[in-house]
RODO-2510 file (C-alpha; in nm, 4 decimals, decimal comma):
residues 318
     n   res          X          Y          Z
     1     m    10,3869    10,0021     9,4227
     2     g    10,1690     9,7187     9,5518
     3     v    10,0361     9,6662     9,9029
     4     v    10,1889     9,3629    10,0749
     5     v     9,9950     9,3716    10,4040
     6     e     9,6690     9,5485    10,4786
     7     a     9,4961     9,5075    10,8127
     8     e     9,1650     9,6767    10,8806
     9     n     8,9951     9,6921    11,2216
    10     l     9,1351     9,3640    11,3529
    11     v     9,0027     9,2506    11,6906
    12     k     9,1499     8,9656    11,8931
    13     t     9,0209     8,8755    12,2377
    14     y     9,1225     8,6250    12,5026
    15     p     8,9308     8,5455    12,8211
    16     g     8,9325     8,8624    13,0271
    17     k     9,1247     9,0824    12,7872
    18     v     9,1333     9,2324    12,4406
    19     t     9,4780     9,2147    12,2755
    20     l     9,3955     9,3842    11,9455
    21     y     9,1183     9,6402    11,9058
    22     n     9,0388     9,8072    11,5713
    23     f     9,4001     9,7429    11,4688
    24     s     9,4698     9,8864    11,1206
    25     l     9,7839     9,9366    10,9125
    26     k     9,9161     9,9097    10,5573
    27     i    10,2625     9,7933    10,4451
    28     n    10,3744     9,8737    10,0915
    29     e    10,5972     9,6624     9,8703
    30     g    10,9695     9,7178     9,9258
    31     e    10,9293     9,9002    10,2584
    32     v    11,1087     9,8364    10,5838
    33     f    10,8120     9,8839    10,8166
    34     g    10,8695     9,9199    11,1907
    35     l    10,6155     9,8081    11,4503
    36     l    10,7088     9,9733    11,7813
    37     g    10,5438     9,9450    12,1181
    38     p    10,5953     9,8203    12,4737
    39     n    10,5780     9,4538    12,5662
    40     g    10,2170     9,3364    12,5681
    41     s    10,0950     9,6016    12,3248
    42     g     9,9772     9,3522    12,0603
    43     k    10,2712     9,3395    11,8167
    44     s    10,3349     8,9657    11,8432
    45     t     9,9615     8,8866    11,8344
    46     f     9,9336     9,0738    11,5043
    47     i    10,2301     8,8775    11,3661
    48     r    10,0713     8,5474    11,4733
    49     i     9,7502     8,6407    11,2923
    50     l     9,9427     8,7521    10,9838
    51     t    10,1380     8,4265    10,9686
    52     g     9,8360     8,2035    11,0291
    53     l     9,9163     8,0856    11,3812
    54     e     9,5983     8,2473    11,5137
    55     n     9,2761     8,3883    11,3730
    56     a     9,1347     8,7333    11,4385
    57     d     8,7879     8,7482    11,5912
    58     s     8,6844     9,0143    11,3430
    59     g     8,8269     9,2596    11,0904
    60     k     8,9899     9,2215    10,7506
    61     m     9,3391     9,1116    10,6515
    62     q     9,4959     9,1094    10,3040
    63     l     9,8345     8,9540    10,2192
    64     f     9,9803     9,0241     9,8737
    65     g     9,6350     9,1463     9,7714
    66     k     9,4530     8,8290     9,8756
    67     t     9,3022     8,6721    10,1850
    68     p     9,5875     8,5052    10,3765
    69     g     9,6119     8,1352    10,2956
    70     k     9,8548     7,8475    10,2549
    71     e     9,9953     7,9650     9,9207
    72     n    10,0626     8,3336     9,9898
    73     r    10,1944     8,2576    10,3395
    74     k    10,4713     8,0511    10,1753
    75     k    10,6146     8,3882    10,0703
    76     i    10,6717     8,4852    10,4366
    77     g    10,9933     8,4277    10,6310
    78     v    10,9700     8,4694    11,0089
    79     a    11,2456     8,5047    11,2679
    80     p    11,0446     8,4899    11,5935
    81     q    11,1434     8,6322    11,9316
    82     e    11,2039     8,2821    12,0651
    83     n    11,4737     8,0971    11,8703
    84     s    11,3134     7,8231    11,6604
    85     v    11,6318     7,6326    11,5705
    86     y    11,6886     7,2679    11,6675
    87     s    11,9595     7,2306    11,9314
    88     m    12,0714     6,8829    11,8232
    89     l    12,1206     6,9834    11,4577
    90     t    12,4279     7,1686    11,3323
    91     c    12,3963     7,5158    11,1815
    92     m    12,4133     7,3713    10,8301
    93     e    12,1612     7,0986    10,9111
    94     n    11,9183     7,3538    11,0552
    95     l    11,9392     7,5657    10,7412
    96     l    11,8963     7,2701    10,5046
    97     y    11,5993     7,1456    10,7076
    98     f    11,4175     7,4810    10,7092
    99     g    11,4934     7,5272    10,3387
   100     s    11,3438     7,1847    10,2610
   101     l    11,0148     7,2875    10,4229
   102     y    10,9767     7,5364    10,1377
   103     g    11,1098     7,3120     9,8621
   104     v    11,4643     7,4534     9,8645
   105     t    11,6864     7,1460     9,8353
   106     g    12,0033     7,0092     9,6754
   107     k    12,2799     7,2321     9,5449
   108     k    12,0641     7,5447     9,5633
   109     a    11,9990     7,4881     9,9345
   110     t    12,3662     7,4259    10,0133
   111     e    12,4778     7,7396     9,8261
   112     k    12,2102     7,9505     9,9967
   113     a    12,3047     7,8154    10,3394
   114     e    12,6759     7,8816    10,2813
   115     a    12,6013     8,2407    10,1747
   116     l    12,3849     8,3088    10,4807
   117     l    12,6378     8,1564    10,7203
   118     s    12,9111     8,3721    10,5659
   119     g    12,7034     8,6911    10,5701
   120     l    12,6067     8,6421    10,9337
   121     g    12,9537     8,5446    11,0555
   122     l    12,8753     8,1779    11,1233
   123     s    13,0847     8,0015    10,8580
   124     d    13,3267     7,8569    11,1133
   125     k    13,0305     7,7203    11,3135
   126     k    12,8480     7,5448    11,0299
   127     n    12,9185     7,1951    11,1679
   128     v    12,8597     7,2920    11,5325
   129     q    12,5360     7,1839    11,6973
   130     a    12,3062     7,4817    11,7609
   131     g    12,2842     7,3881    12,1285
   132     f    12,6532     7,4718    12,1720
   133     l    12,6254     7,8207    12,0192
   134     s    12,6193     8,1409    12,2232
   135     g    12,2881     8,3243    12,2559
   136     g    12,3895     8,5814    11,9962
   137     m    12,4927     8,3134    11,7470
   138     r    12,1602     8,1332    11,7918
   139     r    11,9829     8,4624    11,7161
   140     r    12,1769     8,4901    11,3909
   141     l    12,1073     8,1282    11,2977
   142     n    11,7388     8,1863    11,3748
   143     l    11,7414     8,4724    11,1235
   144     a    11,9279     8,2691    10,8615
   145     c    11,6647     7,9933    10,8797
   146     a    11,3921     8,2503    10,8034
   147     l    11,5763     8,3640    10,4890
   148     m    11,6506     8,0256    10,3294
   149     h    11,3594     8,0379    10,0828
   150     d    11,4040     8,4015     9,9678
   151     p    11,0766     8,5238    10,1214
   152     k    10,8943     8,8226     9,9751
   153     l    10,7889     8,9360    10,3233
   154     i    11,0532     8,9108    10,5957
   155     i    10,9148     8,9346    10,9511
   156     l    11,1761     8,9979    11,2197
   157     d    11,0441     9,0025    11,5765
   158     e    11,3086     9,1633    11,8034
   159     p    11,5874     9,0118    11,5895
   160     t    11,8852     9,1891    11,7474
   161     t    11,8019     9,1469    12,1168
   162     g    12,1195     9,0458    12,2978
   163     l    12,3545     9,1157    12,0058
   164     d    12,6556     9,3440    12,0395
   165     p    12,6624     9,6581    11,8177
   166     a    12,9166     9,5190    11,5688
   167     t    12,7152     9,1998    11,5172
   168     r    12,3940     9,4008    11,4800
   169     r    12,5499     9,6129    11,2041
   170     r    12,6780     9,3060    11,0227
   171     m    12,3412     9,1367    11,0511
   172     w    12,1531     9,4362    10,9132
   173     k    12,3952     9,4695    10,6227
   174     t    12,3235     9,1079    10,5275
   175     v    11,9460     9,1463    10,5611
   176     i    11,9305     9,4701    10,3616
   177     n    12,1397     9,3155    10,0828
   178     i    11,9021     9,0179    10,0694
   179     m    11,6043     9,2549    10,0590
   180     k    11,7503     9,4440     9,7634
   181     e    11,8375     9,1268     9,5734
   182     s    11,4957     8,9675     9,6196
   183     k    11,2898     9,2918     9,6188
   184     a    11,1430     9,1841     9,9522
   185     t    10,9449     9,3777    10,2120
   186     m    11,0316     9,3749    10,5834
   187     l    10,8192     9,4000    10,8965
   188     l    11,0393     9,4707    11,1990
   189     t    10,9665     9,4926    11,5694
   190     t    11,2449     9,6310    11,7866
   191     h    11,3121     9,8164    12,1117
   192     y    11,6196     9,9877    11,9658
   193     m    11,4955    10,3294    11,8592
   194     e    11,8108    10,4202    11,6669
   195     e    11,7766    10,0939    11,4751
   196     a    11,4159    10,1680    11,3788
   197     e    11,4981    10,5235    11,2782
   198     a    11,7954    10,4181    11,0640
   199     l    11,6248    10,1259    10,8891
   200     c    11,2522    10,1949    10,8624
   201     q    11,0878    10,3982    10,5897
   202     k    10,7637    10,3850    10,7862
   203     i    10,6778    10,3199    11,1515
   204     a    10,3585    10,2384    11,3392
   205     f    10,3362    10,2949    11,7149
   206     v    10,1242    10,0316    11,8886
   207     n     9,9772    10,0701    12,2359
   208     e     9,7032     9,8735    12,4107
   209     g     9,6203     9,6814    12,0943
   210     q     9,5818     9,9795    11,8623
   211     v     9,7952    10,1702    11,6142
   212     v     9,8146    10,5138    11,7783
   213     a    10,0327    10,6813    11,5116
   214     e    10,1801    10,5883    11,1760
   215     g    10,4187    10,7641    10,9362
   216     r    10,7777    10,8248    10,8359
   217     p    11,0223    10,8721    11,1264
   218     s    11,0681    11,2409    11,0416
   219     e    10,6900    11,2960    11,0341
   220     l    10,6386    11,1205    11,3657
   221     k    10,9139    11,3146    11,5410
   222     r    10,7464    11,6434    11,4492
   223     m    10,4566    11,5359    11,6700
   224     a    10,6843    11,5666    11,9738
   225     g    10,7794    11,9240    11,8892
   226     r    11,0308    12,1166    11,6837
   227     e    11,4073    12,0849    11,6943
   228     m    11,5806    12,3336    11,9247
   229     a    11,9153    12,5119    11,9346
   230     k    12,0219    12,6547    12,2715
   231     l    12,2888    12,9279    12,2767
   232     r    12,4696    13,1287    12,5448
   233     s    12,6922    13,4247    12,4658
   234     i    12,8836    13,7160    12,6153
   235     p    12,7747    13,9883    12,6891
   236     g    12,4348    13,8162    12,6486
   237     e    12,2099    14,0999    12,5325
   238     y    11,9604    13,8504    12,3921
   239     r    11,6677    14,0899    12,3493
   240     k    11,8632    14,2705    12,0778
   241     l    11,9192    13,9401    11,8970
   242     e    11,5574    13,8245    11,9089
   243     p    11,4097    14,0384    11,6235
   244     l    11,7071    13,9635    11,3957
   245     l    11,6830    13,5885    11,4543
   246     m    11,3103    13,5881    11,3771
   247     k    11,3915    13,7225    11,0285
   248     i    11,5778    13,4012    10,9403
   249     k    11,3625    13,1929    10,7093
   250     g    11,2259    12,8807    10,8750
   251     i    11,2733    12,9876    11,2368
   252     e    10,9390    12,9535    11,4117
   253     n    10,9976    13,0618    11,7685
   254     i    11,2580    13,2373    11,9853
   255     t    11,2617    13,2112    12,3648
   256     v    11,4929    13,4236    12,5803
   257     t    11,5738    13,2650    12,9167
   258     e    11,8019    13,3536    13,2057
   259     h    12,0440    13,0929    13,0702
   260     g    12,0514    13,2092    12,7070
   261     i    11,8324    13,1931    12,3991
   262     v    11,6387    12,9016    12,2464
   263     v    11,5757    12,8855    11,8723
   264     e    11,3009    12,6512    11,7483
   265     s    11,2663    12,5299    11,3917
   266     d    11,2170    12,2216    11,1763
   267     d    11,5641    12,0927    11,0823
   268     v    11,7265    12,3549    11,3050
   269     s    12,0810    12,2338    11,2296
   270     t    12,0540    12,3891    10,8814
   271     k    11,9875    12,7304    11,0439
   272     i    12,2949    12,7342    11,2708
   273     a    12,5174    12,9205    11,0221
   274     a    12,2617    13,2013    10,9838
   275     v    12,2043    13,2143    11,3607
   276     t    12,5760    13,2451    11,4435
   277     r    12,6140    13,5260    11,1875
   278     v    12,3528    13,7255    11,3794
   279     f    12,5514    13,6761    11,7014
   280     e    12,8736    13,7874    11,5291
   281     k    12,7034    14,0940    11,3841
   282     k    12,5972    14,2036    11,7334
   283     k    12,9442    14,1317    11,8787
   284     e    12,8139    13,8445    12,0891
   285     k    13,0715    13,5723    12,1598
   286     i    12,9044    13,2289    12,1666
   287     i    13,0270    13,0257    12,4646
   288     e    12,7738    12,7413    12,4512
   289     l    12,5759    12,5855    12,1664
   290     s    12,3689    12,2671    12,1684
   291     v    12,1130    12,1196    11,9302
   292     s    11,8408    11,8810    12,0463
   293     k    11,6020    11,6820    11,8313
   294     p    11,2817    11,5073    11,9382
   295     s    11,3192    11,1291    11,9444
   296     l    11,0788    10,8485    11,8600
   297     e    11,0689    10,7726    12,2324
   298     d    10,9534    11,1338    12,2940
   299     v    10,6722    11,0890    12,0405
   300     f    10,5460    10,7688    12,1983
   301     l    10,5612    10,9208    12,5456
   302     k    10,3605    11,2206    12,4250
   303     l    10,0981    11,0001    12,2576
   304     t    10,0506    10,7424    12,5321
   305     g    10,2233    10,8561    12,8491
   306     a    10,4169    10,5267    12,8427
   307     q    10,7790    10,4435    12,7735
   308     l    10,8345    10,2165    12,4739
   309     k    11,0430     9,9801    12,6865
   310     e    10,7861     9,9503    12,9634
   311     a    10,6103     9,6203    13,0119
   312     v    10,2444     9,7135    12,9692
   313     k     9,9633     9,4680    13,0345
   314     v     9,6810     9,5157    12,7854
   315     e     9,3350     9,5051    12,9312
   316     i     9,0609     9,6848    12,7438
   317     k     8,7221     9,6360    12,9026
   318     k     8,4262     9,5837    12,6766
***
């Protein structure tokens, strides 16, 4: 598996502030890679450097194994946060125009545009000027324009902001199908944690211009703590249960509280059957059972003390 993007110790400064500082990450071919962090953390600056809109002050960047340049950047498709479509052009005209910028013209362009409009639920709007579309429809058209030339790296910067859940699901189905067909790689920024967890094979948390943690969602969530099962029972003689529960393979900690008993383990849901058998054996009737799992939001909060959705101004003094 090749490396599509490799950034090493990138630094980007503006007057009075540092936006990226020793920023490093690696994105492998075929991955859906999530870049998560609060507003102002440096995500969009990194994307601008990757796509050639800005230059880093220092550090190293590789794109498809080479220094980023005109040729390998043609393999990138970007759907930016701000819609880049032309209001006076129809949906079809926008798609044909953006396709032509990459040499996709004629019958091939028309067929590609029709397929994207269909997949994103815009077929009945193809002859409508973009300026008359709803905000959600413009977001979908913005995405379609980025996919016209079958890019090998798809960069989606907050692509589903403002979309209803049904439209988001439809949009992701279309994008994932395109990825599989073209063997593309995706870089995604989003504030929807469930979206990142469902889609991304790998995630990097960004805060104050640096990657503060990187890994698979399951690996990252372990940093916030183990999964927990909380149980209450009658008559509630929990001290008798404690030694028996600790014998269950994989259970790492038992805490008896005035409100019941807490069982901690990795993947605790797979231990519930064994736990309930212990309660039955001791004639304890379970009256309450809940399972809680650490979230990606919990991990970020633990690492930085900041909420992912907070607006954070980045100012790192030299």
